[in-house]
C-alpha positions in Angstrom: -21.2 -7.0 1.1 -19.3 -7.5 -2.5 -15.4 -7.9 -2.3 -13.0 -5.2 -2.9 -10.3 -5.4 -5.3 -6.8 -3.6 -5.7 -4.3 -4.1 -8.4 -0.9 -4.6 -7.2 1.9 -3.4 -9.8 4.8 -4.8 -8.0 7.5 -4.1 -10.6 6.7 -6.7 -13.3 5.2 -9.3 -11.2 4.3 -10.4 -7.6 6.7 -13.3 -8.0 10.2 -12.3 -7.6 11.1 -14.4 -10.8 8.0 -13.0 -12.7 10.0 -10.8 -15.1 11.5 -13.8 -16.5 8.2 -15.3 -17.7 7.8 -15.2 -21.4 4.5 -13.3 -21.0 6.3 -10.3 -18.8 7.3 -7.1 -19.8 10.8 -7.2 -18.2 12.3 -3.9 -19.7 9.1 -1.9 -19.1 9.7 -0.2 -15.7 10.6 3.3 -16.9 8.0 3.1 -19.9 4.8 4.9 -19.2 2.7 2.7 -21.8 3.4 -0.2 -19.3 1.8 1.5 -16.5 -1.1 2.8 -18.9 -1.4 -0.6 -20.2 -2.0 -2.3 -16.4 -4.2 0.5 -15.3 -6.4 0.2 -18.4 -6.7 -3.6 -17.7 -7.5 -2.9 -14.0 -10.1 -0.3 -14.9 -11.5 -2.4 -17.6 -11.9 -5.2 -14.7 -13.7 -2.5 -12.4 -10.6 -2.9 -9.8 -11.5 -0.2 -7.1 -7.7 1.0 -7.4 -4.2 0.5 -8.5 -1.3 0.1 -5.5 2.0 1.2 -6.6 4.8 0.2 -4.0 8.1 2.5 -3.7 10.8 2.8 -1.5 13.8 5.5 -1.6 16.8 3.2 -1.6 18.0 -0.4 -2.0 18.6 -3.4 0.6 21.8 -4.3 0.8 23.1 -7.6 -1.7 26.0 -9.7 -1.0 27.0 -9.6 -4.6 26.6 -7.8 -7.6 25.0 -10.8 -9.3 22.4 -10.9 -6.4 21.9 -7.3 -6.7 21.3 -7.5 -10.6 18.8 -10.2 -9.9 16.8 -8.8 -7.1 16.8 -4.9 -7.6 14.6 -3.0 -10.4 14.0 0.7 -11.3 11.2 2.6 -9.4 10.0 5.7 -10.9 8.5 7.9 -8.6 4.9 6.7 -8.0 3.2 10.0 -7.6 4.6 11.1 -11.3 3.1 7.9 -12.5 -0.3 8.5 -10.8 -0.3 12.0 -11.9 0.0 10.8 -15.7 -2.5 7.8 -15.4 -5.1 9.9 -13.7 -5.6 11.6 -17.0 -5.8 8.2 -19.1 -8.1 6.8 -17.0 -11.5 8.2 -15.6 -12.9 5.7 -12.9 -10.1 3.7 -11.2 -8.2 5.1 -7.8 -4.6 5.0 -7.4 -2.7 4.4 -4.2 0.5 6.3 -4.0 3.3 4.9 -1.4 5.2 7.6 0.4 7.7 7.5 3.4 6.9 9.2 6.7 10.3 8.7 7.3 12.1 10.6 4.6 9.6 13.2 3.5 8.0 16.3 5.0 4.4 16.8 5.9 3.7 19.8 4.0 5.4 18.8 1.0 3.5 15.5 0.7 0.2 16.8 1.8 0.5 19.5 -1.0 1.4 16.8 -3.8 -1.3 14.5 -2.7 -3.8 17.2 -2.4 -3.0 18.5 -6.0 -3.4 14.8 -7.5 -6.6 14.5 -5.5 -8.0 17.6 -7.4 -6.4 16.5 -10.8 -8.0 13.1 -10.4 -11.1 14.0 -9.5 -10.8 12.2 -6.2 -9.1 9.0 -7.0 -6.2 9.1 -4.7 -5.2 7.3 -1.7 -1.7 7.2 0.3 0.2 4.2 1.4 1.7 5.4 4.8 5.3 3.6 5.1 7.7 4.2 7.9 10.4 2.7 5.5 12.6 -0.1 6.5 16.1 0.1 4.7 19.2 1.4 6.1 20.2 2.7 2.6 17.2 4.9 2.6 18.8 6.6 5.6 22.1 7.3 4.1 20.3 8.9 1.1 18.9 11.3 3.6 21.7 12.5 5.5 21.2 9.9 8.2 24.1 7.8 9.6 21.4 5.2 10.4 17.9 4.4 10.3 15.4 5.2 12.6 14.6 2.5 15.3 10.8 0.7 15.1 9.5 3.0 17.7 10.9 6.2 16.4 9.5 5.5 12.8 5.9 5.2 14.2 6.3 8.1 16.5 7.4 10.1 13.4 4.8 8.5 11.5 2.0 9.5 13.9 3.2 13.2 14.0 3.3 13.3 10.0 -0.3 12.0 9.9 -1.5 14.5 12.4 0.3 17.1 10.6 -1.0 16.0 7.3 -4.6 16.0 8.1 -4.6 19.3 9.6 -3.0 20.8 6.4 -5.6 19.0 4.3 -8.1 20.5 6.7 -6.9 23.8 6.7 -9.2 25.0 3.9 -12.7 24.3 5.1 -15.0 22.8 2.1 -16.7 26.4 1.2 -13.5 28.7 1.9 -13.1 29.5 -2.0 -15.7 32.1 -3.0 -14.1 33.3 -6.4 -16.5 36.3 -6.1 -16.1 38.5 -9.0 -18.3 41.2 -7.5 -16.6 41.4 -4.4 -13.2 40.7 -5.2 -13.0 38.3 -2.7 -11.5 35.0 -3.8 -11.4 33.1 -0.7 -13.5 33.6 2.9 -10.5 34.2 5.5 -12.7 33.0 8.3 -12.4 29.3 6.6 -8.8 29.5 5.9 -6.8 28.3 9.0 -3.1 28.2 10.0 -2.2 24.8 11.4 0.6 25.5 13.8 1.5 22.0 14.1 4.5 21.5 16.8 5.8 17.8 17.7 9.1 16.5 18.5 9.8 15.5 14.8 8.0 18.0 12.8 7.1 21.8 13.1 4.5 23.2 10.2 2.9 26.6 10.0 0.2 26.0 7.5 -2.2 26.9 5.9 -1.8 24.5 2.8 -1.8 26.4 -0.4 -4.2 23.8 -1.9 -7.9 24.1 -1.1 -9.5 20.7 0.5 -9.6 17.8 -2.1 -12.6 16.1 -3.5 -12.5 13.3 -0.6 -11.6 15.7 2.1 -8.4 13.6 2.4 -6.8 11.1 0.1 -7.8 7.3 1.4 -5.1 6.5 4.1 -3.7 3.1 3.4 -1.2 1.2 5.8 0.6 -2.2 5.8 2.6 -2.5 9.0 1.4 -5.4 11.1 3.5 -5.1 14.4 1.7 -4.3 17.5 2.6 -0.7 17.2 1.8 -0.8 13.5 -1.8 -2.4 14.2 -2.5 0.5 16.8 -1.3 3.1 14.2 -3.6 1.6 11.6 -6.7 1.4 14.0 -6.3 5.4 14.6 -5.5 6.4 11.0 -5.8 3.8 8.4 -8.9 3.5 6.0 -7.5 0.4 4.1 -5.0 -1.9 5.4 -2.9 -4.3 3.1 -1.9 -7.6 4.8 -0.4 -10.8 3.9 -1.5 -14.2 5.6 -1.0 -17.7 4.7 -4.2 -19.1 5.3 -8.1 -17.6 6.0 -7.8 -18.6 9.6 -4.6 -16.3 10.3 -6.4 -13.6 8.1 -9.5 -13.9 10.2 -7.6 -13.8 13.3 -6.0 -10.6 12.4 -9.2 -9.2 11.1 -10.9 -9.6 14.5 -8.0 -8.2 16.3 -8.2 -5.1 14.3 -12.1 -4.6 14.5 -11.2 -4.7 18.5 -8.5 -1.9 18.1 -11.1 0.0 15.9 -13.7 -0.3 18.8 -11.2 0.9 21.2 -10.4 3.9 19.3 -14.1 4.7 18.9 -14.3 3.8 15.3 -16.6 1.3 13.4 -15.6 -2.1 11.7 -16.7 -0.8 8.4 -14.4 2.3 8.6 -11.3 0.1 7.8 -11.4 -2.2 4.7 -9.1 -5.1 5.4 -7.3 -6.3 2.5 -5.4 -9.9 1.5 -2.5 -9.8 -0.5 -2.9 -12.9 -3.2 -0.6 -13.8 -6.1 -3.1 -15.6 -8.4 -1.6 -17.9 -11.4 -4.5 -18.4 -13.7 -4.6 -21.3 -16.4 -7.1 -23.0 -18.4 -6.3 -26.0 -16.2 -5.1 -26.6 -12.6 -1.9 -28.6 -14.1 -1.1 -25.9 -16.2 -1.2 -23.3 -13.6 0.7 -25.2 -10.9 3.4 -26.0 -14.2 3.6 -22.1 -14.4 4.2 -21.7 -10.8 6.8 -24.5 -10.6 8.6 -23.0 -13.8 8.6 -19.6 -12.1 9.9 -21.1 -8.8 12.8 -22.8 -10.8 14.1 -19.4 -12.2 14.9 -18.3 -8.6 18.7 -18.8 -8.2 19.0 -20.2 -4.7 21.5 -17.5 -3.7 19.1 -14.8 -4.8 16.3 -16.5 -2.6 18.5 -16.6 0.3 19.3 -13.1 -0.3 15.8 -12.1 -0.2 15.3 -14.2 2.8 18.2 -12.5 4.6 16.9 -9.1 4.0 13.1 -10.0 5.2 15.0 -11.1 8.5 16.7 -8.0 8.8 19.5 -8.8 7.0 20.6 -11.7 9.2 23.7 -13.6 7.9 22.9 -17.4 6.6 26.0 -17.9 4.8 27.4 -20.1 7.4 24.3 -22.4 7.7 23.7 -25.1 5.4 20.8 -24.5 3.2 19.2 -27.8 3.4 19.1 -27.3 7.1 16.7 -25.7 9.4 16.4 -22.1 10.1 18.6 -21.2 12.9 17.3 -18.9 15.9 17.0 -15.3 14.1 16.9 -12.3 16.6 13.8 -10.2 15.7 14.2 -7.6 13.2 14.0 -3.9 13.8 13.1 -3.3 10.3 9.7 -5.1 9.6 8.5 -6.9 12.7 5.4 -7.9 11.3 7.1 -9.5 7.9 9.9 -11.3 10.5 7.1 -12.8 12.2 5.5 -14.0 9.4 8.8 -15.5 7.6 9.8 -17.2 11.0 6.4 -18.4 11.9 6.0 -20.1 8.1 9.4 -22.0 8.8 8.5 -23.4 12.2 5.2 -24.3 11.2 6.1 -26.4 8.2 9.6 -27.2 9.4 11.1 -25.8 5.9 15.0 -25.9 5.5 16.6 -22.7 4.7 16.6 -23.1 0.7 12.7 -24.1 0.7 11.6 -21.2 3.0 13.8 -19.0 0.8 12.4 -20.2 -2.3 8.7 -19.9 -0.6 9.0 -16.2 0.4 10.9 -15.1 -2.4 8.4 -16.3 -5.0 5.5 -14.7 -3.6 7.3 -11.8 -1.9 5.1 -12.8 1.4 1.7 -12.9 -0.7 -0.4 -15.8 -0.7 -0.3 -17.6 -4.2 -3.3 -19.4 -5.9 -2.4 -21.5 -8.7 -5.6 -22.7 -10.6 -8.5 -22.4 -12.8 -10.5 -19.3 -12.7 -13.2 -21.2 -10.8 -10.8 -22.4 -8.6 -9.1 -19.0 -7.8 -12.7 -17.6 -7.4 -13.7 -20.5 -4.9 -10.7 -19.6 -2.7 -11.2 -16.0 -2.7 -15.1 -16.5 -2.1 -14.3 -18.5 1.0 -11.8 -16.0 2.1 -14.3 -13.3 1.8 -17.3 -14.9 3.1 -15.4 -16.4 6.1 -14.8 -13.2 7.5 -11.0 -13.5 6.7 -11.0 -10.2 4.4 -13.1 -7.4 3.0 -11.0 -7.9 -0.3 -7.9 -8.5 -1.9 -4.7 -7.2 -3.2 -4.0 -8.8 -6.4 -0.3 -9.2 -7.4 -0.2 -11.3 -10.5 2.7 -13.3 -10.8 3.7 -11.5 -13.7 2.5 -8.4 -15.8 0.8 -7.5 -17.5 -0.4 -10.7 -19.0 -1.2 -12.2 -15.4 -3.5 -9.1 -14.8 -5.1 -9.5 -18.2 -5.7 -13.1 -17.2 -7.4 -12.3 -13.9 -9.4 -9.7 -15.7 -10.7 -11.9 -18.5 -11.5 -14.9 -16.5 -11.7 -14.4 -12.6 -13.6 -11.0 -12.6 -16.3 -12.5 -14.8 -16.4 -15.7 -12.6 -16.8 -13.3 -9.4 -19.4 -11.3 -11.1 -21.5 -14.4 -12.0 -21.5 -15.4 -8.2 -22.6 -11.7 -7.3 -19.2 -11.2 -5.3 -17.7 -8.4 -7.3 -19.3 -5.4 -9.0 -20.6 -5.1 -12.4 -20.3 -1.4 -12.7 -18.7 1.3 -10.9 -20.6 3.0 -8.4 -20.3 6.6 -6.9 -17.4 9.2 -8.2 -14.2 8.8 -5.8 -12.1 6.2 -4.5 -13.9 6.5 -1.2 -17.2 5.8 -2.7 -15.9 2.7 -4.4 -14.3 1.2 -1.1 -17.6 2.4 0.7 -15.6 4.9 3.1 -17.2 8.0 4.4 -15.9 11.4 3.6 -14.2 12.8 6.8 -15.6 16.1 8.3 -13.3 18.9 8.3 -11.6 19.1 11.9 -11.4 23.0 11.9 -15.2 23.3 10.9 -16.3 20.9 13.6 -14.1 22.1 16.3 -12.3 18.8 16.5 -8.9 20.3 17.0 -8.1 21.6 20.3 -6.4 24.7 19.1 -7.2 27.5 16.6 -3.9 28.6 15.0 -3.9 32.0 13.1 -3.5 31.8 9.4 -0.9 33.8 7.5 -2.3 37.6 8.3 -1.6 38.9 12.1 -4.3 39.6 14.5 -5.2 43.3 15.4 -2.6 44.7 17.2 0.1 42.2 16.3 1.2 44.0 13.1 
């Protein structure tokens, strides 16, 4: 099966110093023309979709200098995607939104609207949020604990799915002769009641072209993987090698079987930061140039954040990583970072530069052929169904991948030569979900907004 590709627009590059590269667009993050250029390039390269990360707060920084180096503006991804859907015609878009600091009705309505606007090209990256500042921005004294975040996410997705299904596919009649716009028998109340959310429904947007947006998830803790096995259709994962990626994929397939799902119902996409150049030496030189542009205090600040804001200021940067308590923020990231330090006996400074450089993605520096070789090995060895491509710097890094690596993959029959189907689901090879109310899958039938006889 040909590989799938998503373009990850992580600010101005997947490398933390990517914005400092001469060919990067450092001040473009509030300029919609920058996003249009990246989306057009990805569509020219026949990517399945564009992936936009987001958060609703900032991680802590020890100094103003560190904050100024680390943090960049973030426009609301749904607003960006609504615009980009009108300037493109084929490529999909994956919108990040928090289950911790959103409400099911509001988000389900917004995403269903964009699914209609785009003609079925929207996906939702379901994040449970990890930063304390996000809690403070939404009136909480502290962030939800790891288990509570996923309990909340579970309820959120259940409620959202029912809202998307609250209109059956043929509920809209628009019958001028009878005067009936909808068939009331095919419009359903939701009456969802959980510990965290209560939603009456129905949604006031009909069911979208895809049934519901493609559901994407990136958590890799034990509870995150089980959540993905229940709900996700794409999982975005980071691994240092094809061996660890294969183990992860096998584990996810086992969990899917446990949930009664087929392996091909979940596309496993590995994060890759490519640095493409005419020669290996030139590519490595670019990587070294970018790595050298990361100030050590900034790199250590990033590392501390990935370790759950563990304070490393009293430890020698040239010494080993100390024992670090497991983070309650992102357990999977904590495990990856600590595991990397232990496997390769890295000093704090070495580890900090490594994780800061690629933001936990696997970096591949080389010629187009060498990068295609590595992607082919990962794909054909069963490590991934495809890749989330996070170029080290943007937009030039994405253009280099599209102009040089994509044609090499096509020559090897590893990637499409034309778009197929109409929706993001079609491109990813995912089935359109059946409507739970139409099939009787939901365990209760809630009334819609009108009273039953005798209740008025």
